[in-house]
N, C-alpha and C positions, 0 to 999 in steps of 0.2 A: 226135779220138781221146782227147785229154786229158779232154774233158768226159765221154765215156762211161766212162772209167776212174774218174773221181770219182763218177759216178752209180752205177756198179756197186759201188764201195767203200762208198758211203753205204747202198745197199740191203743189202749184206752186214752192215754194222754194225747196221742196224735189225733185221734178221732175227736176229742174234745176241742183241741186247738183248731181243727179244720171247721168245726161247726161254729166256733166263736168268730173266726175270720170270715166265714161265709154269711154270717147273719147281717141283716140290714138294720140300720139304726131305726129304732121305733120313734116316730115323731108324734108329738101331741097334735090334736086337731088344729090348734092355732098355728103351729109351725107348718103343717100341711097346707093350710089355706094361704099362708104367706108365700110358700114355694110356688103354689099354683098361680098366685097373683104376679109374682116376679117373672114367671115363665110367660104368662099372657102379655105382660107389659113389654118384655123383650121381643116377643113376636110382633106386637103392634108397631113398635119402633122400627124393627127390621122391614116390615111391610111398607111403612110410610117412607122410609129411605129408598126402597125400591121404586115406589110410586114417584117420588121426586126425581130420582135418576131417570126414569122413563120419560117424564115430562120434559126435562132438559134435553135429553137425547132426541126426542121427537121434534124439537124446535117448534113446539106448539104449546105455549104457556103465556101467562099474563102476569106482569109485575104490578102490584098494587101498593103505591107509596103511602106512607103515613106521615113522614117528616122530610124536610129538605133543608140544606144548609150550603151556603157559599163557603168554599174552602179557601184558605186553611182554617179560619176561625170566625166565620160569620155567625150571626144568630140562628138558632134552630127554629124553624117555622113548621107549624102543624099543617097537614093537608086534610081538610074535612070533606072535600068534594069527592064522591065515589066515581065521578066521571074521569078523574085523572088516573091514567094507567099507561102501560106500554104492553101492547099485545103483539106476540110473535107467532106467525104461522106461515108455512110454505115459503120461507125466504122473504117474507114481508114483515115490516114493523109498522104498527099503528101507534103513533106516539102522541099522547095528549098529556103534557106536564107543565107545571109552572117552572119558569127558568129565570135565574138572576143574571142580568146583563150588566156590564160595566167592568172596567179594569181598575178604576179608582172611584172613590165616592163622588157623586151620589149613585149608588147602585139602584137598579129598578127591576121589578118583577114583570115578566112578560109570559106569554103562553106559547109553548111549542105545540103545534097542532098539525101534524103531517102523517100521511100514509106513504111509506117509502118502500119500494120494491128493489132498489138497487143497493143492497147492503154489500159493502166491500170488506173482505178479510174476516168473514164470520168464522170465529175460532171457538171451539168448545174444548176445554181441558179440565180433567178431574184433579182436584186437590185433596188433601187429607180431610178437609171438612165438608167438601161438596164439589162445586163446579165454578169455573170462571168462564164466562161467555163474553166475547169481545167482538164488536163490529164497528165499522165506520160508515158514515153517510154524509152527504153534503147538505141535506135538508133544504135543497133548492136554493142554496146561498153560495157565496164565493169561498167560504171556509169549510173545513171538514170537522164534523163533530164525531168524537169517539165515545162509544157507549161501552162501559165495562160493568157487567153484572158479577157480583160475588154471591153465589147461592149456597146456602147451608142446608144440606140434605136432611139432617136430623130434625131440624126445627121448621123448615119451610121458609125461613127468613131470608132476606136478600138485601144487598146494598147495590145501588146503581150510581156510578160516577160518570158524569158527562164532561168530557174535556174538549176544549176548543182553543186554538192558538191565540185568539183575541181576548178571551175572558178567563176569569178564574174558574177552576173546576167547580161543579155543583154536585153534591152528593145527596142521594135519596135513600131512606131506609124504608123497608116495607116487607111484603111477603109475596111468594110465588103461588099462583093457583092455576088450575086447569082452565084453558080457554074453551068455552062452549060455543 
């Protein structure tokens, strides 16, 4: 009798422990809403990152600058004109940007306004934050301009650096969008 009582008590303890371990934590309605919001936010961010990755890989996107600056320490200038952008499609670049010329003062702002289809060395490589896209073109002049985009997949932001052997680099900050 004593053995059966001990065996039954042991079985009851094991059953109680199994039900406690298998139980799900009961969340308050506020905690449930928070978890749902966090899950939806994570899904939206993941979907946006996939969208940005597909834009870059399709080579069909537009860079919309908001500021530009002569490197290494020139003044930051705002770009208010929505017509300034760099459109990429089918191996062609449509470039309309303000550009700072001059190696020593006085520097002056000019406009780069070209549609170029002979892009040399178009390279797309993935980084831990997004993408690096690099290509070179002569812009119908004697020197070669190298365009380097650093694209951030999570935010859609980007920086463009244009380097030229004759002038200081010019860096633009802005965003990447779909080219319609």
